[in-house]
N, C-alpha and C positions, 0 to 999 in steps of 0.2 A: 788826483784826480778819482783814483778808484781805489781806495784802499777797501776792502771786502767789509769792514767793521760797519761802515759809514752808509752801505746801502739800506734804502729803504724799499720794503715790496710795494707799499701802496702805490708807489710810481707808475711803474710797471701794470699792476694792474687796471691802474687809469689808461694807460693808454692803450692795453690788450685788451677791454671791455672787460664787462662784468659775466663769470662764471658763473652765474647759479644759474642762465638758461640753461637750457638741455640741449646739448651737443652731440654729434657723434663722438663716440668713446674714445676711438681713438686722437682725432683732433682737439676733443675735451684733453686728454690728457698727453698730449704735445704741447698746448698753449699753456698750460699747470705746467709743463717742464721748462718752459721760457721764463716761467716767471722766476723761477727758483734763482738764488744768488751764488750761486757754485762759479766753478772757473767753466765746465761746460755750458752749463745755461747764458752764462756771459760772451763766450765765446760763439754759441748759438747765434745768438742776436746780433753779435758782431760781424757773421755770416750773411745774415738776410738784411743787415742794412747798407751791407758793401754790396748785394745782388741788386737791391733796390734803387741804390745810384748809380749801379753802373747800368742799367737800363735806362735811367734818364739821361745817362752820359752818352750812352747808343741814340737816345732819340734824339737829342740835340748834334752829334758828330752827324748823323745820317741828313737830317732837317738843313744844316748849314754846311753839310759837305762842298755845296756848289761852290760857295766861297774860299776852297783850298783846306786840306787836311788839317794844318798847323790853326789855322783860325775855328774851324771847327771843334780843334783840340781844346784849343784855349777857353772854348766859350762852356764848351761839354763841362771842362775842369772844372773850371771856375763855380758854377751853376752847382754841379752833382758834389762839389768837395764842401760847400757852406753846407749843402741838404745833409750828407754823411756827417758832418762833424755837430750837427744840431740833433739828430736822430742818435748818435753814441752820445753823446751828453745826456739826452733825455731816458735814453732806454738803454743800451747799453750797459753805459756803466753808472747810471741813473743820480746823477751829479747836478742834475737843475738847479737843486738849491742850494749847492755847495759852490759850482763853477757857475758865472755869468756869463749871458752868449758870446759877448765881444771878448772876452777871457779864453775862450774855448775856440773861438776862432784863432784869437791874434796864436795861441799857444799850437796848435794843429796848423800854422804856418809854414812852421820849419820843413817839417815833413811833407806838407803840398808840393813844395818851391823844390825839393827832392823827390817827390813824385812825378813832376811835372818836369824835368830834368830828363827823368832815366824815363817816360815815356813818348814825349819829345824826341828823346836821342830813337829811340827803339821808332818810333814812326819814321823818321828820316833814314834811319837805317832802310828801313823795308821800302821807302819810297825809292831807294838808290837800285835795291837792289830787285826789283819789279818794277809794273807799270805803271805802281801808285794808285789804282782805279779798282783795286779788292776791298768796299769799305770792308766786309765782314773781317776779311783777313786783319784788316787796320783795326779793328775796334776786338776780334781776340787777340792782340800784341797788347794792345792798351790794358785789357782786362785781364791779362798772363802777368805784366807787369804790376800792375797796380793793387793785382792778389796778393804778390809776395812781399810788396810794401806793407802793404793792410797785416800780413800777418806777423810783420816784425815791428811796426807799430802797436798790434794788440799787446805781443810779449812785453814793449814795452812800459806801454802803459797800466798791465796788469800786473809785473812784477817788477818792474825798474822805479819807475817815477811815484810810484804810489808814494802817500803819507805815510809816515812812522806810525803807528799807533800810539794810543796814549795810555799811558801807564799810571798807576794810581801808588 
């Protein structure tokens, strides 16, 4: 899914907007840097998508926390995961022409289940050792576990599970 030779610059350009407009120099150079196809730019996009979807998760978790931490966690995870998978498909790995939406969601399902088990276990442990009412701490624990799993996922997608380059 992430073979660097198959990446297309025009997809990120469409997603990030028109660079011909005047911008603050540091902002323009930062966006231009994010558009590149090297590992550093790809990892930066991966982290940005993670930050955005963690914020989405936190919003759902806080909104639904009255239903209990587990319900809030499950709903927040489901919604933020679908969003993260789609943003990674389109922006991080620029695979929207090579990988269909359903395929990307299905392939990420195993990692999602692993992440859901790990974060649910961490939340259960936190609930057992604390009074379970500190929403900020709960979100921080989920974010830390998810960040670790995300890093492992990035490494796997970037270097282990990418297609072999076609040789002529």
